[in-house]
DRENTORKOL-3810 file (N, C-alpha, C; in nm, 4 decimals):
REM DRENTORKOL-3810
@n.u->11.0743; n.v->6.2790; n.w->12.5344; ca.u->11.0025; ca.v->6.2863; ca.w->12.6581; c.u->10.8902; c.v->6.1844; c.w->12.6590
@n.u->10.8593; n.v->6.1308; n.w->12.7738; ca.u->10.7476; ca.v->6.0386; ca.w->12.7877; c.u->10.6234; c.v->6.1200; c.w->12.8243
@n.u->10.5418; n.v->6.1485; n.w->12.7268; ca.u->10.4178; ca.v->6.2205; ca.w->12.7543; c.u->10.3157; c.v->6.1228; c.w->12.8118
@n.u->10.2398; n.v->6.1703; n.w->12.9077; ca.u->10.1254; ca.v->6.0935; ca.w->12.9608; c.u->9.9980; c.v->6.1705; c.w->12.9221
@n.u->9.8847; n.v->6.1029; n.w->12.9442; ca.u->9.7570; ca.v->6.1704; ca.w->12.9114; c.u->9.7361; c.v->6.2988; c.w->12.9913
@n.u->9.7984; n.v->6.3080; n.w->13.1061; ca.u->9.7798; ca.v->6.4257; ca.w->13.1918; c.u->9.8914; c.v->6.5355; c.w->13.1719
@n.u->9.9897; n.v->6.5067; n.w->13.0892; ca.u->10.0936; ca.v->6.6076; ca.w->13.0632; c.u->10.0270; c.v->6.7281; c.w->12.9946
@n.u->10.0508; n.v->6.8443; n.w->13.0538; ca.u->9.9975; ca.v->6.9690; ca.w->12.9984; c.u->10.1039; c.v->7.0368; c.w->12.9161
@n.u->10.0637; n.v->7.0795; n.w->12.7946; ca.u->10.1564; ca.v->7.1509; ca.w->12.7076; c.u->10.1000; c.v->7.2827; c.w->12.6605
@n.u->10.1885; n.v->7.3735; n.w->12.6218; ca.u->10.1459; ca.v->7.5029; ca.w->12.5655; c.u->10.2524; c.v->7.5439; c.w->12.4632
@n.u->10.2162; n.v->7.6399; n.w->12.3773; ca.u->10.3099; ca.v->7.6927; ca.w->12.2823; c.u->10.4077; c.v->7.7827; c.w->12.3531
@n.u->10.5342; n.v->7.7880; n.w->12.3025; ca.u->10.6309; ca.v->7.8772; ca.w->12.3595; c.u->10.6042; c.v->8.0189; c.w->12.3100
@n.u->10.6627; n.v->8.1186; n.w->12.3768; ca.u->10.6441; ca.v->8.2533; ca.w->12.3363; c.u->10.7354; c.v->8.2982; c.w->12.2218
@n.u->10.8287; n.v->8.2116; n.w->12.1850; ca.u->10.9289; ca.v->8.2494; ca.w->12.0834; c.u->10.8915; c.v->8.2025; c.w->11.9447
@n.u->10.7625; n.v->8.1938; n.w->11.9162; ca.u->10.7162; ca.v->8.1462; ca.w->11.7869; c.u->10.6035; c.v->8.2290; c.w->11.7343
@n.u->10.5799; n.v->8.2204; n.w->11.6052; ca.u->10.4693; ca.v->8.2848; ca.w->11.5399; c.u->10.4227; c.v->8.1914; c.w->11.4316
@n.u->10.2923; n.v->8.1906; n.w->11.4023; ca.u->10.2403; ca.v->8.0972; ca.w->11.3016; c.u->10.1370; c.v->8.1672; c.w->11.2135
@n.u->10.1174; n.v->8.1070; n.w->11.0953; ca.u->10.0245; ca.v->8.1576; ca.w->10.9980; c.u->9.9652; c.v->8.0400; c.w->10.9221
@n.u->9.8328; n.v->8.0454; n.w->10.8985; ca.u->9.7668; ca.v->7.9373; ca.w->10.8281; c.u->9.7599; c.v->7.9700; c.w->10.6782
@n.u->9.8002; n.v->7.8683; n.w->10.6003; ca.u->9.7969; ca.v->7.8795; ca.w->10.4528; c.u->9.7207; c.v->7.7588; c.w->10.3984
@n.u->9.5947; n.v->7.7708; n.w->10.3673; ca.u->9.5140; ca.v->7.6597; ca.w->10.3271; c.u->9.4955; c.v->7.5588; c.w->10.4405
@n.u->9.5333; n.v->7.4321; n.w->10.4149; ca.u->9.5270; ca.v->7.3293; ca.w->10.5170; c.u->9.6567; c.v->7.3128; c.w->10.5954
@n.u->9.7533; n.v->7.3997; n.w->10.5695; ca.u->9.8826; ca.v->7.3906; ca.w->10.6361; c.u->9.9063; c.v->7.5120; c.w->10.7229
@n.u->9.9986; n.v->7.4909; n.w->10.8158; ca.u->10.0364; ca.v->7.6041; ca.w->10.9073; c.u->10.1913; c.v->7.6195; c.w->10.8980
@n.u->10.2330; n.v->7.7415; n.w->10.8840; ca.u->10.3730; ca.v->7.7759; ca.w->10.8818; c.u->10.4078; c.v->7.8339; c.w->11.0211
@n.u->10.5106; n.v->7.7763; n.w->11.0845; ca.u->10.5497; ca.v->7.8191; ca.w->11.2191; c.u->10.6948; c.v->7.8698; c.w->11.2085
@n.u->10.7199; n.v->7.9836; n.w->11.2705; ca.u->10.8532; ca.v->8.0422; ca.w->11.2776; c.u->10.9008; c.v->8.0450; c.w->11.4220
@n.u->11.0164; n.v->7.9898; n.w->11.4465; ca.u->11.0798; ca.v->7.9943; ca.w->11.5764; c.u->11.1790; c.v->8.1079; c.w->11.5748
@n.u->11.1514; n.v->8.2144; n.w->11.6509; ca.u->11.2362; ca.v->8.3336; ca.w->11.6545; c.u->11.3767; c.v->8.3054; c.w->11.7145
@n.u->11.3781; n.v->8.2149; n.w->11.8146; ca.u->11.5055; ca.v->8.1885; ca.w->11.8845; c.u->11.6110; c.v->8.1303; c.w->11.7937
@n.u->11.5739; n.v->8.0365; n.w->11.7135; ca.u->11.6729; ca.v->7.9704; ca.w->11.6234; c.u->11.6628; c.v->8.0109; c.w->11.4790
@n.u->11.5593; n.v->8.0856; n.w->11.4409; ca.u->11.5419; ca.v->8.1359; ca.w->11.3046; c.u->11.4996; c.v->8.0291; c.w->11.2067
@n.u->11.4383; n.v->7.9219; n.w->11.2556; ca.u->11.3860; ca.v->7.8188; ca.w->11.1680; c.u->11.2371; c.v->7.8323; c.w->11.1497
@n.u->11.1924; n.v->7.7854; n.w->11.0333; ca.u->11.0472; ca.v->7.7800; ca.w->11.0112; c.u->11.0073; c.v->7.6397; c.w->10.9764
@n.u->10.8830; n.v->7.6030; n.w->11.0036; ca.u->10.8334; ca.v->7.4651; ca.w->10.9895; c.u->10.7012; c.v->7.4695; c.w->10.9189
@n.u->10.6791; n.v->7.3728; n.w->10.8342; ca.u->10.5478; ca.v->7.3595; ca.w->10.7622; c.u->10.4748; c.v->7.2378; c.w->10.8224
@n.u->10.3590; n.v->7.2635; n.w->10.8789; ca.u->10.2786; ca.v->7.1559; ca.w->10.9380; c.u->10.1710; c.v->7.1140; c.w->10.8408
@n.u->10.1533; n.v->6.9816; n.w->10.8300; ca.u->10.0453; ca.v->6.9289; ca.w->10.7430; c.u->9.9093; c.v->6.9483; c.w->10.8057
@n.u->9.8077; n.v->6.8905; n.w->10.7478; ca.u->9.6717; ca.v->6.9127; ca.w->10.7969; c.u->9.6550; c.v->6.8671; c.w->10.9408
@n.u->9.7063; n.v->6.7511; n.w->10.9754; ca.u->9.6893; ca.v->6.7019; ca.w->11.1121; c.u->9.7776; c.v->6.7803; c.w->11.2101
@n.u->9.8984; n.v->6.8098; n.w->11.1706; ca.u->9.9831; ca.v->6.8928; ca.w->11.2542; c.u->9.9216; c.v->7.0297; c.w->11.2755
@n.u->9.8619; n.v->7.0860; n.w->11.1720; ca.u->9.7937; ca.v->7.2143; ca.w->11.1851; c.u->9.6754; c.v->7.2074; c.w->11.2761
@n.u->9.6024; n.v->7.0928; n.w->11.2717; ca.u->9.4877; ca.v->7.0730; ca.w->11.3633; c.u->9.5345; c.v->7.0711; c.w->11.5059
@n.u->9.6429; n.v->7.0025; n.w->11.5366; ca.u->9.6980; ca.v->6.9929; ca.w->11.6735; c.u->9.7458; c.v->7.1332; c.w->11.7159
@n.u->9.8175; n.v->7.2014; n.w->11.6289; ca.u->9.8703; ca.v->7.3342; ca.w->11.6578; c.u->9.7548; c.v->7.4294; c.w->11.6932
@n.u->9.6513; n.v->7.4268; n.w->11.6106; ca.u->9.5354; ca.v->7.5116; ca.w->11.6317; c.u->9.4660; c.v->7.4850; c.w->11.7637
@n.u->9.4534; n.v->7.3573; n.w->11.8015; ca.u->9.3963; ca.v->7.3205; ca.w->11.9306; c.u->9.4729; c.v->7.3852; c.w->12.0453
@n.u->9.6018; n.v->7.3697; n.w->12.0434; ca.u->9.6864; ca.v->7.4273; ca.w->12.1521; c.u->9.6779; c.v->7.5770; c.w->12.1521
@n.u->9.6876; n.v->7.6369; n.w->12.0333; ca.u->9.6844; ca.v->7.7814; ca.w->12.0199; c.u->9.5525; c.v->7.8401; c.w->12.0686
@n.u->9.4420; n.v->7.7746; n.w->12.0343; ca.u->9.3081; ca.v->7.8214; ca.w->12.0720; c.u->9.2841; c.v->7.8077; c.w->12.2217
@n.u->9.3318; n.v->7.6991; n.w->12.2806; ca.u->9.3013; ca.v->7.6707; ca.w->12.4220; c.u->9.4084; c.v->7.7208; c.w->12.5201
@n.u->9.5218; n.v->7.7714; n.w->12.4685; ca.u->9.6245; ca.v->7.8221; ca.w->12.5537; c.u->9.7155; c.v->7.7095; c.w->12.6061
@n.u->9.6565; n.v->7.6105; n.w->12.6649; ca.u->9.7301; ca.v->7.4909; ca.w->12.7041; c.u->9.6312; c.v->7.3744; c.w->12.7063
@n.u->9.6815; n.v->7.2561; n.w->12.6820; ca.u->9.5969; ca.v->7.1337; ca.w->12.6775; c.u->9.6739; c.v->7.0169; c.w->12.7316
@n.u->9.5989; n.v->6.9132; n.w->12.7787; ca.u->9.6627; ca.v->6.7874; ca.w->12.8109; c.u->9.6777; c.v->6.7061; c.w->12.6842
@n.u->9.7752; n.v->6.6158; n.w->12.6878; ca.u->9.7959; ca.v->6.5259; ca.w->12.5773; c.u->9.6730; c.v->6.4388; c.w->12.5524
@n.u->9.6102; n.v->6.3990; n.w->12.6630; ca.u->9.4888; ca.v->6.3184; ca.w->12.6526; c.u->9.3759; c.v->6.3906; c.w->12.5832
@n.u->9.3617; n.v->6.5192; n.w->12.6091; ca.u->9.2572; ca.v->6.6000; ca.w->12.5465; c.u->9.2839; c.v->6.6136; c.w->12.3944
@n.u->9.4105; n.v->6.6329; n.w->12.3583; ca.u->9.4460; ca.v->6.6407; ca.w->12.2179; c.u->9.4164; c.v->6.5107; c.w->12.1495
@n.u->9.4560; n.v->6.4000; n.w->12.2120; ca.u->9.4283; ca.v->6.2666; ca.w->12.1551; c.u->9.2760; c.v->6.2459; c.w->12.1339
@n.u->9.1979; n.v->6.2812; n.w->12.2291; ca.u->9.0528; ca.v->6.2652; ca.w->12.2163; c.u->8.9963; c.v->6.3451; c.w->12.0985
@n.u->9.0435; n.v->6.4725; n.w->12.0845; ca.u->9.0019; ca.v->6.5517; ca.w->11.9708; c.u->9.0444; c.v->6.4917; c.w->11.8382
@n.u->9.1659; n.v->6.4378; n.w->11.8327; ca.u->9.2127; ca.v->6.3729; ca.w->11.7086; c.u->9.1291; c.v->6.2511; c.w->11.6750
@n.u->9.0938; n.v->6.1701; n.w->11.7742; ca.u->9.0143; ca.v->6.0510; ca.w->11.7512; c.u->8.8742; c.v->6.0864; c.w->11.7045
@n.u->8.8223; n.v->6.2034; n.w->11.7555; ca.u->8.6880; ca.v->6.2482; ca.w->11.7127; c.u->8.6913; c.v->6.3016; c.w->11.5695
@n.u->8.8001; n.v->6.3593; n.w->11.5299; ca.u->8.8073; ca.v->6.4293; ca.w->11.4004; c.u->8.8558; c.v->6.3422; c.w->11.2842
@n.u->8.9432; n.v->6.2480; n.w->11.3166; ca.u->9.0136; ca.v->6.1664; ca.w->11.2100; c.u->8.9849; c.v->6.0192; c.w->11.2323
@n.u->8.9856; n.v->5.9454; n.w->11.1227; ca.u->8.9671; ca.v->5.8017; ca.w->11.1263; c.u->9.1007; c.v->5.7360; c.w->11.1502
@n.u->9.1347; n.v->5.7109; n.w->11.2774; ca.u->9.2641; ca.v->5.6536; ca.w->11.3165; c.u->9.2431; c.v->5.5692; c.w->11.4385
@n.u->9.3199; n.v->5.4621; n.w->11.4490; ca.u->9.3139; ca.v->5.3753; ca.w->11.5667; c.u->9.3841; c.v->5.4446; c.w->11.6839
@n.u->9.3340; n.v->5.4181; n.w->11.8057; ca.u->9.3829; ca.v->5.4888; ca.w->11.9197; c.u->9.5317; c.v->5.4720; c.w->11.9431
@n.u->9.5791; n.v->5.3516; n.w->11.9269; ca.u->9.7230; ca.v->5.3234; ca.w->11.9552; c.u->9.8140; c.v->5.3957; c.w->11.8515
@n.u->9.7696; n.v->5.3965; n.w->11.7247; ca.u->9.8453; ca.v->5.4668; ca.w->11.6209; c.u->9.8399; c.v->5.6166; c.w->11.6494
@n.u->9.7249; n.v->5.6680; n.w->11.6899; ca.u->9.7081; ca.v->5.8094; ca.w->11.7213; c.u->9.8017; c.v->5.8503; c.w->11.8363
@n.u->9.8067; n.v->5.7669; n.w->11.9395; ca.u->9.8897; ca.v->5.7987; ca.w->12.0560; c.u->10.0377; c.v->5.8026; c.w->12.0172
@n.u->10.0822; n.v->5.6993; n.w->11.9386; ca.u->10.2223; ca.v->5.6913; ca.w->11.9025; c.u->10.2638; c.v->5.8117; c.w->11.8142
@n.u->10.1806; n.v->5.8432; n.w->11.7141; ca.u->10.2137; ca.v->5.9484; ca.w->11.6225; c.u->10.2025; c.v->6.0886; c.w->11.6894
@n.u->10.1072; n.v->6.1021; n.w->11.7810; ca.u->10.0946; ca.v->6.2262; ca.w->11.8571; c.u->10.2187; c.v->6.2456; c.w->11.9430
@n.u->10.2601; n.v->6.1421; n.w->12.0128; ca.u->10.3806; ca.v->6.1504; ca.w->12.0977; c.u->10.5023; c.v->6.1874; c.w->12.0145
@n.u->10.5185; n.v->6.1287; n.w->11.8954; ca.u->10.6306; ca.v->6.1602; ca.w->11.8100; c.u->10.6280; c.v->6.3058; c.w->11.7642
@n.u->10.5073; n.v->6.3507; n.w->11.7262; ca.u->10.4921; ca.v->6.4890; ca.w->11.6827; c.u->10.5189; c.v->6.5902; c.w->11.7947
@n.u->10.4658; n.v->6.5637; n.w->11.9150; ca.u->10.4901; ca.v->6.6514; ca.w->12.0237; c.u->10.6367; c.v->6.6548; c.w->12.0664
@n.u->10.7048; n.v->6.5387; n.w->12.0596; ca.u->10.8456; ca.v->6.5387; ca.w->12.0876; c.u->10.9247; c.v->6.6193; c.w->11.9895
@n.u->10.8851; n.v->6.6173; n.w->11.8649; ca.u->10.9504; ca.v->6.6988; ca.w->11.7630; c.u->10.9280; c.v->6.8473; c.w->11.7934
@n.u->10.8072; n.v->6.8856; n.w->11.8267; ca.u->10.7784; ca.v->7.0265; ca.w->11.8599; c.u->10.8592; c.v->7.0685; c.w->11.9853
@n.u->10.8649; n.v->6.9814; n.w->12.0835; ca.u->10.9369; ca.v->7.0070; ca.w->12.2047; c.u->11.0883; c.v->7.0258; c.w->12.1798
@n.u->11.1444; n.v->6.9363; n.w->12.0990; ca.u->11.2874; ca.v->6.9429; ca.w->12.0631; c.u->11.3178; c.v->7.0696; c.w->11.9845
@n.u->11.2232; n.v->7.1194; n.w->11.9058; ca.u->11.2440; ca.v->7.2404; ca.w->11.8290; c.u->11.2059; c.v->7.3662; c.w->11.9082
@n.u->11.1703; n.v->7.3482; n.w->12.0365; ca.u->11.1364; ca.v->7.4604; ca.w->12.1237; c.u->11.0153; c.v->7.5387; c.w->12.0761
@n.u->10.9162; n.v->7.4629; n.w->12.0225; ca.u->10.7897; ca.v->7.5284; ca.w->11.9787; c.u->10.6814; c.v->7.5094; c.w->12.0788
@n.u->10.6928; n.v->7.4061; n.w->12.1685; ca.u->10.6010; ca.v->7.3839; ca.w->12.2791; c.u->10.6830; c.v->7.3627; c.w->12.4031
@n.u->10.6144; n.v->7.3710; n.w->12.5176; ca.u->10.6777; ca.v->7.3429; ca.w->12.6427; c.u->10.5750; c.v->7.2774; c.w->12.7369
@n.u->10.6229; n.v->7.2038; n.w->12.8320; ca.u->10.5305; ca.v->7.1390; ca.w->12.9262; c.u->10.4998; c.v->7.2437; c.w->13.0389
@n.u->10.3828; n.v->7.2256; n.w->13.0930; ca.u->10.3327; ca.v->7.3146; ca.w->13.2042; c.u->10.3333; c.v->7.2327; c.w->13.3307
@n.u->10.3982; n.v->7.2827; n.w->13.4323; ca.u->10.4039; ca.v->7.2111; ca.w->13.5609; c.u->10.2795; c.v->7.2348; c.w->13.6412
END
C-alpha cells in the first residue's frame, strides 16, 4: 500500500501483544501467528496502541524525535514495516 503522511492507521481487534524487555510479542488470533518486534517496531506498536489511531506522518515525526535517523530512511523503513503489519492483518487503515 502507498501510505501518505495523512493515512490513518489503527491496530486490528484480532491481535494481542505483550512487552518483554525492549521487544514486543504480538499474536494474531485470526491466523494463529505470533511476531517478535524489535525496539523500533515496539516503539511504533506502542504509539499506535496508546493513541488508538495515528497518522503515518505523526508516527514518522515521533520516530525522528526519538531515534537518530535520516528522514528519507525513516519514511522508507516505516512504510515497509507498516506494509508488513498490514499484510499480516495486525493493523488496518481508518477511512
